[in-house]
C-alpha positions as CSV (number, residue, x, y, z in Angstrom):
1,I,26.3,-110.4,28.0
2,Q,28.1,-111.5,24.9
3,V,29.9,-109.2,22.4
4,L,30.7,-110.6,19.0
5,D,33.5,-108.7,17.4
6,S,33.5,-109.8,13.8
7,F,36.4,-107.6,12.8
8,N,38.8,-109.1,15.4
9,R,37.1,-112.5,15.3
10,T,36.6,-112.6,19.1
11,I,33.7,-113.2,21.4
12,N,33.7,-111.5,24.8
13,Y,31.3,-112.8,27.5
14,E,30.7,-112.9,31.2
15,E,32.1,-116.1,32.7
16,E,28.9,-117.3,34.2
17,L,27.1,-117.2,30.8
18,V,29.4,-119.6,29.1
19,E,27.2,-122.6,29.5
20,L,24.1,-120.8,28.3
21,S,25.5,-119.5,25.1
22,R,27.5,-122.1,23.1
23,W,27.5,-121.5,19.4
24,S,28.5,-124.3,17.0
25,N,29.9,-121.9,14.4
26,Y,31.6,-118.6,15.3
27,D,32.5,-117.8,11.7
28,I,29.8,-115.3,10.8
29,L,30.9,-115.4,7.1
30,Q,29.6,-118.9,7.0
31,W,26.2,-118.1,8.6
32,D,23.1,-118.4,6.4
33,V,21.6,-115.1,5.4
34,V,17.8,-114.9,5.5
35,V,16.2,-112.1,3.7
36,K,12.7,-111.3,4.9
37,K,10.2,-109.7,2.5
38,N,7.1,-107.7,3.2
39,I,8.5,-106.1,6.4
40,P,8.0,-102.5,7.6
41,R,10.3,-100.1,5.7
42,Q,11.6,-96.7,6.7
43,H,10.9,-94.0,4.2
44,D,12.6,-91.0,5.9
45,A,16.0,-90.2,7.3
46,C,15.0,-89.9,11.0
47,S,12.9,-92.9,12.0
48,C,15.6,-95.6,12.1
49,G,15.7,-95.8,16.0
50,I,12.0,-96.1,16.3
51,F,11.9,-98.7,13.5
52,T,14.6,-100.7,15.3
53,I,12.7,-100.6,18.7
54,K,9.5,-101.6,17.0
55,Y,11.2,-104.5,15.2
56,M,12.5,-105.7,18.6
57,Q,9.1,-105.3,20.2
58,F,7.1,-107.0,17.5
59,W,9.5,-109.7,16.2
60,N,8.6,-113.2,17.5
61,G,11.6,-115.0,15.9
62,S,10.0,-115.6,12.5
63,E,7.7,-112.7,11.7
64,I,6.5,-109.2,12.7
65,T,3.5,-109.9,14.9
66,N,2.1,-106.3,14.8
67,P,2.7,-104.8,11.4
68,F,3.5,-101.1,11.3
69,T,4.3,-98.5,8.7
70,Q,6.1,-95.1,8.3
71,K,2.7,-93.5,9.0
72,D,2.8,-95.0,12.5
73,M,6.0,-93.3,13.5
74,E,4.5,-90.0,14.7
75,K,2.1,-91.9,17.0
76,F,5.1,-94.0,18.3
77,R,7.1,-90.8,18.9
78,K,4.4,-89.4,21.0
79,K,3.6,-92.6,22.9
80,M,7.1,-93.9,23.6
81,P,8.2,-91.4,26.3
82,A,5.1,-92.3,28.4
83,E,5.8,-96.0,27.9
84,L,9.4,-95.5,29.1
85,I,8.5,-93.3,32.1
86,L,5.5,-95.4,33.2
87,S,7.2,-98.8,32.7
88,P,7.3,-101.1,35.7
89,L,10.9,-101.6,34.9
90,N,11.7,-97.9,35.4
91,E,12.8,-97.8,39.0
92,L,12.7,-94.0,39.2
């Protein structure tokens, strides 16, 4: 696990992960900013968490592979508890 603390300009990481995660530039102020257009947008004040989860699920590194809209949020809200409970990663 790595934690990038941009305020204190530090990176905390587990010792065994050092070789797997070397960055060439730690100064986030010098990183390129890429603005993606035509991506799903939240249009209410309460769907940010679901939008974040769906971005993580459907982002392949360059685009959203399964487009979704604000209209899909109610369906996701109903489906997500079952997905979490029935997940093979859920040991309980």
